N, C-alpha and C positions, 0 to 999 in steps of 0.2 A: 359397166354392163354386168360383170360377174356379181357385184354386190347387189344390184337391183334384182337380178334373177333369184339370187339366194334369199333376199329379203321378201320378195313376192311369194316364194315357195313356203317359207317359214310362216308368213302371216296367214296364208290360206290354211296351212296345217294347224294353225292356232284356232281356227274357227271364225276368223274375221270375215264379215261380209265383203264381197268383191268390190263394192263401191268404195269402201274405205281403204282397201288395199291399193286400188288404183290411185286414189287421191294421195296416199302416202308416197307412193313411188313417184308421182309427178312432183311432189314437193322436194323429194330427194334429188331428182334430176335438176330442178331449178336452182336449188342451193349449191349445186356443183357446177353451175354455169351452163347447163344443157337446156336449150329451148326447143320446143317443138317435138318432144318425145311422144310417141304413140304407144299406148299401153292397153292391152286387152287381157283381162283377168277372168278366168273361169274356174270352177271348183276343181277341175282336173288338168288345166292347161294354162300356160302363161306365155304371152307373146309381147315382146318389147322391141320397139324400133327406135334407135337413137341416131340423130343426124351427125355425120362426120364430114364436114366440109360440103362438097357438092354431092356426096353420096350418103347413103344411110346403111346402118348395120342392124340386122334383125336376128334375134335369138328366140327360140321356142323351147320351152321346158315343160315337162309334166309335173303336176302338183297334186296335192291331196293324197299322197301315198301313205301318210302316217298321221297320227294325232299327237300333239304335244301336251305334256303335263303342265300344270299351273306354274311350277317353278321355271320351266322352259319358256312358257309364254311371257312370264315377267322379264326374263333375261332378253328375249327377242325384242319386246316393245321398249324396254329401257334403252337398248342399242339403237332401235329405230328412231326413238324420240331424239336422242343425241345427234343422229345423222341428219334428221330433218332440220335441226337448228344449226347444223354446220359445225358442231362442237368436235366431231371426229371425222376423219376422211374416210373414203370408201374402203381403202385397204384395211385400216384398223377395224372398221365396222364389220367387214367381211369375216375377219378373224373372230370377232365377238359373236357373230351369228353362228359360225360353225362350232364355237365353244358351247353355245347355248344348246345346240342339238346333242352334244356329247355330255351334257351335265348328268351326273348320277342322280337318281331319285333322292328326294329329301328324306324319305323314310324307307325302311326295309320292306321286303315282301309281307312279313307278318303284320306290320302296322297297316300296310295298304289293304290287306284282307280285312283287318279289324275295322278300317275306315268304311268299307262297304257295309259292314254290320251296323255301324253307327248311322250311316245315311239311311239305311232301312228303318232303323228305330225312329229317327227323326220324322221321316215321312209318315210312318204308321201313327205317330202321335198327332201329327197335323191332320191326318185323316180320321181322327177321333177313335183310334183303336183302343181296345182294352189292354190290360197288362199282359194277358195271354197273347194277344195279337202282336204286341210289341216284342215279346220274347221270341215268338215264332219268326217274325220279320227279321230280327237280329241274327238268328241262327241261319236262316235261308240266305240272308244278305251276305253273311260270311262265306257260305258255300258258293254263292255266285262269284264273289271276289276271288276265292281259291281257284275256281275253274278258269277264270279270266287270267290269273297269274300263270297257271300251268299251260295255257294255250297261247300265251302272249306272243311267242316267237314261232308259232306253228304256221302251216301253209294257209294260203288265202281261203281255200275251200273250207277249212275248219273254222276260220274266223266268220265266214258267211253263215255257217250252220249253227254257230255258237248261240245266238239269241233264241233260236227255236229250241235247242237242247235245254238251255237254262229255263226258258218259259215252261217247257214240258215238265222238267223235274220239280220246279217250284210249285206249279199248279197241282201236280200229282201228290206232292208231299202235303200241301195244305188240305187237299180233299181227303187224303188218308187220315190226317189228324182230325178231320171233322167227324170221323167214325169212332173216335176215342173220347175219353173224358176231357181232353184238351179243348176240342171243339172251337177252333178259332173262326172268326169271320173270314170271308174270302178276300175282300178288297184290300184292307190295310196290309196284310202280310205279303200278298202277291205283288201289289204295286210297289211296296217298300223294297222288296228284294230285287225287283226288276227295273227300278227307277233309272239305273245307270244305262239301261238299254233304250229307254223311252226317248224318242227324238223330238222332244218339245222345243228345245233350242234350235234344232235344225229346221223344223217346220216354220218357226217364227222368223228365222233368218231368211228362209225362202220367200216369205211374204214381204219382208223388208226389201229384198232385192227386186221383187216384182213391182213393189210400190215405187222404187227408184229407177225403173225402166231397165233393169238388168234382167231381161226376160229369159235368156238362155240359162243363166245361173239359177234364177229363182225357180223356173220350171223344173230343172233337173234336180235341184234339192228337194222340191216338193214331191216329185215322183219317188225319189230315194227314201225320203222320210216316211211316205205312205207305205212303201214296200216294207220298211222295217216294222211298222205297226202291224201289217198283215202277217209278217213272219212271227212276231210275238204272239199274235192272236191265234195262229195255227198251233203253236206250242201249248198255249194255255188250254185251248179247246181239246187238244189231244190228251193232255194230262187229266183234265176233268172228266172227259168221256171215258177214259180208261178206268177210272175209279168208280164212275157212275153218277157223278154230280153234274147236272146240266149247267151250261154257261149262263143260263137265265138267272141263276142265283146271285149274280153280281148285283149288289144293291148297296146304297149308302145307308149307314145306320146313324142313330142319334146318340149313341153311347159315348161317354167321354172317359178320360183316364183320371185327371185330377181337376176337372172343372174348366173354367174359362181360361185359366193360365196355361193349359196344356199346349195349345198351338204355338204360343210364344216360346215355351220351353222346347218344343219340337224344332223351331227355327234355329235355336242355339245348337241343338244336337246335330241337326242337318248340316249346319255350317262347319262344325268341327269334323264331321264325317267327310265332307267334300275336301277339306284341307288335307286330311290324312290319306284318302283314297286317290287323290289326284296330285299328291306330293307338292302341295303348296308350301310356301315358306312361312314358318311360324309367325314372323313379324307381320305378315299380311292378314292374320286372323281377325284382329280388331276391326280393320277397315272392311274386311269381307262381311263380318257380322253387321256392321253399320248399314251397308247397302242391302243386305238381306232383310234386316228389320224394317228399313224404309220401304222396300218393295212389298213386304207382307202387310205393313201398316196401311200403305196406300191401297192395297187390294181389299183390306177389310173396310176401310173408309169408303172406297168406291162402291163396294157391295151394299153398304148402308144407304148411300146417296143415289146410286144409279141402278142397283140390282146386280145380280151375279154376272150377267153377260158383259157388262162394261167395267167390272171390278178390276180385271187384269189390265185394262187400258190405264186406269189411274195408277195402279202399281208400277207399270212400266214407265209411265210419264214422269213419276216422281223419283224413281230409282236411277234413271239414266243420267240426269244432271248431277245427282249425288256421286255416282261412280266417276263421272268426268271430274268433279271437284276433288275427289280423293286423289286422283292422279296428279293434280296440281300441287299437292302437299309434299313436303320434303321427304317424309317417310312413307308416303302413299304409293302403293303398287300401280302399275299401268291399268288403264280403264278396264281392259278385257278381263283381268284377273278377278276383279270384284263383280264385273258385269255378268260373266258366264254363270256363276253359282246362283245369282238372282234370277237369271233366265230359267235355270233348272228348277228353282223353287216354284215358279209360277205353273210349271208342269201342265201346259195345255195338252200335251200328248197323253197324259194319264186319262183324261176324259175321252180322247179319241180312241185309246186302246180299249176301254170298256165298250165304247160304241161299236167298234169293228168286231169285237168278240161277240157281242150280242147279235149283230147282223149275221155273222157267220154261224151263229147258233140258231135259236128259235125265236128270240125276242126282237123281231125285225123292226117294229114300230119304235120301241124304246131305244134300240141301237141306232136307228137313223136319227132320232132326236139327240142322242149323245154326240154323234158325229157332227151334226149341225151346230151344236153348242160348242164343240171343240173348234170348229171352223171360225165361228164368231170370236171365240176367245183368242185364237191365234192372230186373226186380223186386228183385234183390239190391242194386243200386245205390240204388234208391229207398228200400228199407228201411234201408240203411246211412246214407243222408242223413237220414232221419227220426230214427234213433238219434243221429247226430252233432249234429243240431239240438237234441236234448235236452241233450246235453253242452254244446253251444254256448250254450244259454240260461243255463246255470249260469255259463259264462265271462262272458257279458254282464252278469249280475248282479254278478259280482265286479268287473268293470271298468267298470260303469255305462254300457254302450253297448247299444242295441237290436239284435237280430238283423235283418238286412236282406236276407234271401234267402227 
């Protein structure tokens, strides 16, 4: 019971959909000879009932109180994988889980701050930013990373207000630079610097859970993700209005930095930034980049074949089985370690952020269109993941490894 409670808690903190957390816990119960376990997993609560003779024992635990880094996620799912196969017992697995929570970061604070700058650069390149935009995005991304490091152990009230504060500072800085000779575009630097706050993965997970009949979890995540978008939009609008540039100036541009190769280079930089800022293990970088490039290539091909609305569906459908396959390899990290960065790359929340900002400003029609586009994109990604998981399940049967996302 103690191991299952700890495992469920750490898996929820890792960002795993509750459907797969429940399936994993049920497999662990069966491999340890426990039949008829009743398990309810929510984003903030865990209820487990195990039969003991003619009676049952139930424990309730709160979950979702913290977020795990990529190195911690890898340690958690490596232990969970071994426990599901019965290679280690519950006592040893419980020790491993608690050790995973106590792991020191793979990189120091300075490298993590630099990683935020690299992520911002990568996304700015993918968004067809100019050299000036990339430089501004890098500086502002580093500033956001520094603020997050300084407030990491502060009170909950500060953590709640942090996205609004960062969005306000970033938007105001970009708007002020627009009055100088630097004159950056608005979209690439702002979205690049704030990408670590954009809840694209959270919103997509919500739709996956709704599609798999986890209505309470899916609805609560959807509301929470939408609230995060609104808070970011409030900060952006406040910063732009303070300087005097209206939110309606958000618009995509056709300028590129080094031609057609730029987005592919941006994916590489984005992947390196994710590894650094979320303390991934260096040995996972190659596998992470493989899944990122498969996701991006699938999105590009899907856009050519089916249009922009379904491009994310193709990207998610092809990258999910690849992430599952990577986990079956001897040196491959668990599925979630490569899956999450690819989630973030698809960035459906970025479109929604622009839409919410426009609706709260003056461009109501354009903003509504952007929100609808984001909604279609999120649903497309969720359906692509569900399809990819079906293919991934076949992959795991071939390679004798369970799906862990």
